[in-house]
C-alpha positions in Angstrom: 0.0 0.0 0.6 1.3 3.7 -1.1 1.8 6.6 1.2 1.6 4.4 4.2 3.4 6.2 7.4 4.3 3.3 8.9 5.8 2.0 6.2 7.5 5.1 5.2 9.0 5.2 8.8 10.3 1.7 8.5 11.6 2.2 4.8 13.4 6.0 6.5 15.5 4.2 9.1 17.3 2.4 7.1 19.3 5.6 6.2 18.8 6.2 9.9 21.0 3.0 10.0 23.6 2.7 7.5 24.6 6.4 7.1 26.9 5.7 9.9 28.6 4.5 7.9 28.6 7.3 5.1 29.5 10.0 7.9 32.4 7.7 9.9 34.2 5.9 7.9 34.2 7.6 4.7 33.6 11.4 5.6 35.1 11.6 9.0 36.9 9.6 11.6 38.0 6.8 9.6 39.6 9.6 6.5 41.6 11.2 9.4 42.9 8.0 11.5 44.0 6.6 7.6 45.5 9.6 6.5 46.9 9.9 10.5 48.9 6.2 10.7 50.4 5.6 7.1 52.1 9.0 7.5 55.3 8.2 8.8 58.6 10.0 9.3 60.3 7.0 7.6 57.8 7.6 4.5 56.2 10.1 3.9 52.6 9.6 2.7 53.8 6.0 0.6 52.2 2.8 1.8 52.6 -0.8 1.1 50.6 -2.8 -0.3 50.7 -6.5 -0.8 54.0 -5.1 -2.5 53.3 -2.5 -4.1 53.9 1.4 -3.2 50.9 4.1 -3.0 49.9 7.5 -2.0 48.2 6.4 1.2 45.3 8.6 0.1 45.3 7.5 -3.4 45.4 3.3 -2.4 41.8 4.2 -0.4 40.7 6.1 -3.2 41.4 3.1 -5.7 39.9 0.8 -3.3 36.7 2.5 -3.0 36.7 2.7 -6.9 36.9 -0.9 -7.1 34.5 -1.3 -5.3 32.1 1.0 -6.7 33.5 -1.7 -9.7 32.7 -4.5 -8.4 29.6 -3.1 -7.6 28.7 -2.3 -10.2 29.0 -5.5 -12.2 26.9 -7.2 -9.4 24.0 -5.7 -9.0 22.3 -6.0 -12.3 22.3 -9.7 -11.7 21.5 -9.7 -7.8 18.6 -6.5 -8.8 17.2 -9.7 -11.7 17.4 -12.4 -9.3 15.6 -9.8 -7.1 13.1 -8.8 -9.0 12.3 -13.0 -10.2 11.8 -14.3 -6.9 10.8 -11.3 -5.3 13.0 -11.3 -2.2 15.1 -8.1 -2.4 14.6 -7.9 1.2 16.7 -10.3 1.6 19.9 -9.0 -0.5 18.8 -5.9 1.0 19.7 -8.1 4.6 22.8 -9.8 3.6 24.6 -6.8 1.8 23.6 -5.0 5.5 25.0 -7.6 6.9 28.0 -7.9 4.4 28.9 -4.1 5.6 28.0 -3.6 9.3 30.4 -6.9 9.6 33.1 -5.2 7.9 32.5 -2.1 10.0 33.4 -4.1 13.4 36.5 -5.3 11.3 38.0 -2.2 11.0 38.2 -2.4 14.6 41.7 -4.2 14.2 43.1 -2.5 11.3 46.4 -0.7 12.6 49.6 0.7 10.0 50.7 -3.0 10.2 47.8 -4.7 9.5 47.1 -2.2 6.3 45.9 -5.3 3.8 43.1 -6.3 6.3 42.2 -2.5 7.1 41.9 -1.5 3.2 39.9 -5.5 2.4 37.7 -4.5 5.5 36.9 -0.8 4.2 36.4 -2.1 0.7 34.0 -4.7 2.1 31.8 -1.9 3.7 31.7 -0.2 0.8 30.0 -2.8 -0.9 27.8 -3.8 2.2 26.8 0.1 1.5 26.3 0.2 -2.1 24.0 -3.0 -1.9 21.6 -2.2 0.7 21.1 0.9 -0.9 20.4 0.0 -4.4 17.5 -2.5 -2.6 16.5 0.3 -0.5 16.0 2.7 -3.3 13.9 0.3 -5.2 11.1 0.4 -2.8 10.8 4.0 -3.4 7.6 3.7 -6.3 6.1 1.0 -4.2 5.6 2.7 -1.6 5.0 6.5 -2.5 3.0 8.0 -5.4 4.9 10.1 -7.7 3.4 13.0 -5.9 4.4 12.4 -2.2 8.2 10.7 -3.7 10.1 13.9 -3.8 9.1 14.9 0.1 9.5 10.8 1.4 12.8 10.3 -0.5 13.7 13.9 1.5 12.6 11.7 4.5 14.6 9.4 3.9 17.5 11.3 3.8 16.7 13.8 6.9 16.6 11.0 9.0 19.7 9.5 7.3 21.5 12.7 8.4 19.8 13.0 12.2 21.4 9.3 12.6 23.8 9.6 11.5 25.3 12.3 14.0 23.7 11.2 16.7 26.0 7.8 16.8 28.7 10.3 15.5 28.5 12.7 18.4 29.1 9.2 20.6 32.0 8.6 18.8 33.0 12.0 18.9 33.0 11.7 22.8 35.2 8.4 23.1 38.2 10.1 20.7 37.7 14.1 22.0 37.7 12.7 25.6 39.1 9.4 25.8 40.6 10.3 29.4 36.5 9.7 31.3 36.9 6.2 30.1 40.4 4.9 31.0 41.2 4.8 27.1 45.3 4.7 26.8 45.6 3.9 23.7 45.5 6.6 20.9 44.4 4.5 18.1 41.5 2.7 20.0 38.8 5.4 20.3 38.9 5.7 16.5 38.5 1.8 16.1 35.6 1.4 18.4 33.7 4.1 16.6 34.4 1.8 13.7 32.5 -0.6 15.8 29.9 1.1 16.8 28.9 2.1 13.6 28.6 -2.3 12.4 26.6 -2.0 16.0 24.6 1.0 14.5 24.0 -0.1 11.2 22.7 -4.0 11.3 21.0 -3.2 14.8 18.5 0.2 13.4 18.4 -2.2 10.0 15.9 -4.3 11.6 12.9 -2.0 11.8 12.9 -2.4 8.1 13.1 -5.8 7.8 10.6 -6.2 9.7 8.2 -4.1 8.4 9.0 -3.4 4.4 7.7 -6.1 2.2 9.6 -8.9 0.8 9.4 -7.1 -2.9 7.1 -8.7 -6.4 8.4 -11.3 -7.7 7.9 -10.6 -12.0 8.2 -14.4 -13.1 6.2 -13.0 -16.9 8.7 -10.5 -16.9 11.7 -12.7 -16.6 12.5 -16.3 -18.0 14.4 -18.6 -15.1 17.0 -19.7 -17.5 17.9 -15.8 -18.3 18.2 -14.7 -14.0 21.9 -15.3 -14.0 22.5 -13.0 -17.0 21.3 -9.0 -15.2 22.7 -7.5 -17.9 20.0 -8.8 -20.1 17.7 -6.7 -17.4 19.7 -4.0 -17.8 19.6 -4.1 -21.4 15.3 -4.2 -21.8 15.4 -0.9 -19.0 17.6 1.1 -21.7 15.0 0.0 -24.8 12.3 0.9 -22.4 14.2 4.3 -21.8 14.9 5.1 -25.2 11.2 6.1 -25.5 11.6 8.6 -22.7 13.7 11.3 -24.3 13.7 13.2 -20.9 14.8 11.1 -18.5 18.2 9.8 -20.3 19.4 13.0 -20.8 18.2 13.1 -17.5 20.3 10.4 -16.6 23.3 11.2 -19.0 23.3 14.3 -17.2 23.2 12.1 -13.9 26.3 10.5 -14.4 28.6 13.2 -15.8 27.9 15.4 -12.3 27.8 12.2 -10.5 30.7 12.4 -10.9 32.1 15.5 -8.6 29.1 14.6 -6.1 30.2 11.4 -4.9 33.7 12.1 -5.4 33.7 15.4 -3.2 31.9 13.5 -0.5 34.0 10.6 -0.5 37.5 12.8 -0.3 36.5 15.7 1.8 37.6 14.5 5.1 41.5 13.2 3.4 41.9 16.5 1.5 41.1 18.3 4.9 43.4 16.6 6.9 46.2 16.1 4.1 46.3 20.1 2.4 45.0 21.5 5.7 46.1 19.6 8.4 43.1 19.9 10.6 43.2 17.2 12.8 40.2 14.2 14.0 38.6 16.8 16.0 38.1 19.3 13.9 37.5 17.0 10.4 34.1 15.9 12.8 33.4 19.2 14.2 32.8 20.4 10.3 31.8 16.8 9.0 28.9 17.2 11.9 28.1 20.8 10.4 27.5 19.6 7.4 26.0 16.7 8.5 22.8 19.0 10.0 23.1 21.7 7.1 22.3 19.0 5.0 18.7 17.8 7.0 17.7 21.4 6.5 19.3 21.4 2.5 17.4 18.6 0.9 14.0 19.4 2.8 15.0 22.8 1.5 15.4 21.4 -2.2 12.2 19.8 -2.1 10.5 22.7 -1.6 11.2 24.2 -4.4 11.0 21.5 -6.6 7.4 21.3 -6.3 7.7 25.5 -7.0 10.4 25.6 -10.3 10.8 22.1 -11.0 13.3 19.7 -9.9 15.6 19.9 -12.8 15.9 23.7 -13.1 16.5 22.8 -8.8 19.7 20.8 -10.1 21.0 23.4 -12.2 20.9 25.9 -10.0 22.4 23.3 -7.7 25.3 22.4 -9.6 26.3 26.1 -10.4 27.0 25.9 -6.8 29.3 22.9 -6.9 31.5 24.2 -9.3 32.2 27.0 -7.2 32.8 24.8 -4.1 35.6 22.9 -6.7 37.2 26.4 -7.9 36.8 27.5 -4.1 38.8 24.1 -3.1 41.8 24.5 -4.9 42.4 28.4 -2.9 41.4 27.7 0.2 44.6 28.6 2.2 43.3 28.3 5.8 40.5 26.2 8.2 37.9 29.3 8.5 37.5 28.9 4.2 37.1 25.2 4.3 34.2 25.8 7.1 32.5 28.0 4.4 33.3 25.9 2.2 31.8 22.8 4.1 29.2 24.6 4.9 28.3 25.1 1.3 28.5 21.3 0.6 25.9 20.2 3.3 23.3 22.5 1.4 23.6 21.3 -1.5 25.0 17.9 -1.0 21.8 16.5 0.5 19.6 18.1 -1.5 21.2 17.0 -4.7 21.1 13.3 -3.5 16.7 13.6 -2.7 16.2 15.4 -5.6 18.1 13.1 -8.0 16.5 10.2 -6.9 13.4 11.2 -6.7 13.3 12.7 -10.0 14.2 9.7 -11.3 11.5 7.7 -9.7 9.2 10.3 -11.0 9.9 9.1 -14.5 8.9 4.9 -14.0 5.5 4.4 -15.2 2.9 3.4 -12.6 2.5 0.2 -11.1 6.4 -1.0 -12.1 7.0 -4.1 -10.9 10.5 -4.5 -11.6 11.7 -1.6 -9.9 14.4 -2.9 -8.2 15.8 -3.4 -12.1 15.2 0.4 -13.4 17.1 1.4 -10.0 19.8 -1.3 -10.5 20.3 0.8 -13.9 20.5 4.3 -11.9 22.6 2.9 -9.2 24.6 1.1 -12.2 25.3 4.7 -13.6 25.7 6.5 -10.4 28.5 3.7 -9.9 29.9 3.9 -12.9 30.5 7.5 -12.6 32.5 7.0 -9.0 34.6 5.0 -10.5 35.7 7.5 -13.1 35.6 10.6 -10.7 37.6 8.7 -7.5 40.5 6.6 -10.5 40.5 10.0 -11.6 41.2 11.9 -8.4 43.2 9.1 -7.0 45.2 9.1 -10.6 45.8 13.3 -10.7 46.8 13.7 -7.2 49.5 10.8 -8.2 50.4 12.5 -11.4 50.7 16.2 -10.3 51.6 15.6 -6.1 48.5 17.4 -5.4 45.0 17.5 -4.0 44.3 21.1 -5.7 44.4 19.9 -8.8 42.1 17.1 -8.2 39.5 19.2 -7.0 39.4 21.8 -9.9 39.3 19.1 -11.7 35.7 17.9 -11.1 34.4 21.3 -11.4 34.6 19.6 -15.2 32.1 17.1 -15.0 29.5 19.8 -13.3 30.4 22.1 -16.5 29.0 19.1 -18.5 26.3 18.0 -16.2 25.0 21.2 -15.9 25.3 21.9 -19.9 22.7 18.8 -20.6 20.3 19.8 -18.0 20.1 23.0 -19.9 19.3 21.2 -22.7 16.7 18.9 -20.9 14.7 21.9 -20.7 14.6 22.7 -24.4 12.6 19.0 -24.8 9.1 19.1 -24.5 7.4 16.5 -22.7 4.0 16.8 -21.9 3.9 13.5 -19.9 6.4 14.8 -17.5 5.5 18.6 -17.0 5.9 18.8 -13.5 10.0 17.4 -13.7 11.2 20.3 -15.6 9.0 22.6 -15.6 6.2 24.3 -13.5 
């Protein structure tokens, strides 16, 4: 049943559960901890990973890009199986357990266990990616078209609040370890990784109990072809060919996701490595970003109703371009704080509006939503792979993360130009997405 309040709340709680990974592992404590322990007087920022030498931050970005690439290849197969069997909640559970256990495994991560740490880091990312994809595919099932912007924004808001609550708990351990008799300098950070795993797996039980298993779609998928999920992506693409607006939107989404997702994944490492902010300042900054992002997601949802989703995204992309340029010239922590506040304002908004815009484009009562959202997620994941890899490569090639940051502006500019052309397309079937 669509627009059921308790179902929507349970769905949003999945964001509450797994967003702690995004905040602690990708945005604050892990990047700072990783950069600190892998920077030594003897080797500088160079580390050995299975006998090969890398720049420390480039290695973590390469690891993330490989994780996203694996998931981009794996999710089409799994979404096809989920559509056929009607058990996408089972896949949500599997990815949640893999991700949360991997986060807990980071408790054992020290410089001498670098390989273990990178492997757990990668598995945690894969668990997060898979869970989010299957959770996203529930949106058109639980909310009608006119409610999807609001429901999508609610999910992101829950995620930001939940992650901030756990971040504050971790913040206490990191800043005041003496209150708990902690003498090992690495223990507070490693304890935070363990708490993320427990938080993630614990609160995920709420949506697991409430959300439906999924709708079987035997008529759509021939059983002998379930193993080849890429055929489902081809089918989705064939359907999208006649939908000019959504096809062009996905192309724009592909380019601007290279920038958005990369910035979100490398921001903390940038702050620590370029400006030497330290863990406590990074945590404080990211907390501010999360709080502002809640407001940003709600504001973007409001303006989407007034001027249309596409116009809102165009406006936000111009801000992202400015962020990339500002990051190249930033010299002190005050300037970084300003940039961080702006990022927070537009971060939640562009994610929420992008998800709901795509959902609006889907035909009503689409039975195989997992396959459609698999296509959406594969588009995003490949974009992230390219964004992260290019960021890491440019840093290693030029020796500066600033050059990597300014290069991301190009992805936003391409996405912006495509969206501007989208406004010129007349499609009477989708007026609320591009126009008043």
